[in-house]
N, C-alpha and C positions, 0 to 999 in steps of 0.2 A: 437452460442458458445456452445461447448460441456459442458454438465452438470458438469463433474468432474473438470472443470477449474474455477468454481465459488464457493464462500463460504461466510459464514456470521458468525460474532462473536458479541456477546453482551458485551459491555464494560460499566463500571461505571466510571464516572469522576465527582468528587466533588458532589457526591450524585445524579447526573443526569445520565441517561442511554442513550446509543447510539447504533445503529446497524452499524457495519462497514462491508460493502461488499468489496470484492476484485474480480478482474477479471484478468485473465492471457490471453492475446491476442497474438496469433501467427501472426507474420508478416514475410515478405520475408527474412529479415536480422536477425531475432531473436524473442524476446518476449518483450511485454510491460506489466507492472504491474500497474493496476489502483486500487486506494483505494477510495471508496466512503465515504463521511462524512455526517452523519445525526445527528446533535447535536444541541439541543435547537432550533429546527426549521430551521436550516441551512441545505440545501440540495445541495450537490455538490461533487466534487471529485478532485483527483490529481493523477499525474503520479509519481511513485517512481523513484528516480535516486540517484547515488552516491553523497554524500555531498562533494563538492569541498573544503570545509573549515574544514573538520574533517575526517581523514583517518578511513575507516571502517564503517562510519556512512552513513545513507541515509537521503534524504530530499524529499520533494514533489515539483513538478513543474507543470506548465500548459502545457508543451510540453513533449511528451513521450520520455523516454530513452530506448534504445535497449539493453536488457540483452541477453547475448550469448545463454543461455539455460534456461529451466524452473527451474532447480535446483537453479541456481543463482538468478532468479527472486523471487522464494519463500523464499530463504534465505534473500533477501533484505526485503521482506514483514515481515519476522520474526524479523529482526533487527529493522524495523520501529516500530513494536508493542512493542518491548522491550524498545526502546527509549521513547515511549509514556508512558509506565508504570513507567519508572524512573522519568519522569516529574511530574507524579502524577496528 
C-alpha cells in the first residue's frame, strides 16, 4: 500500500484516547475506505459506506463499499469523523 494512502489520527472519547487508522485501497472498480478502531482494548475495523437510512451520512459495514474515486472516499471519511464528533 502506498504510504500516502494511510493516515492516523488521535481522538479522545469520554476521556479515553484512541488511534484511528484509515486505509484507502484501490480495487478494479474504484476505492475502498477502511477505518480501524482501537478503543479501550478493542482492535478491529470497518468499511465506510453510504448510510441507507440517512441521506449524506455514512455508516460502517463488514463488507467493503466501492467509492468511485479517492476524493469521494476521503470525503466519506471526513463525514464519518464529523458524525463521530457530533455523537461526542
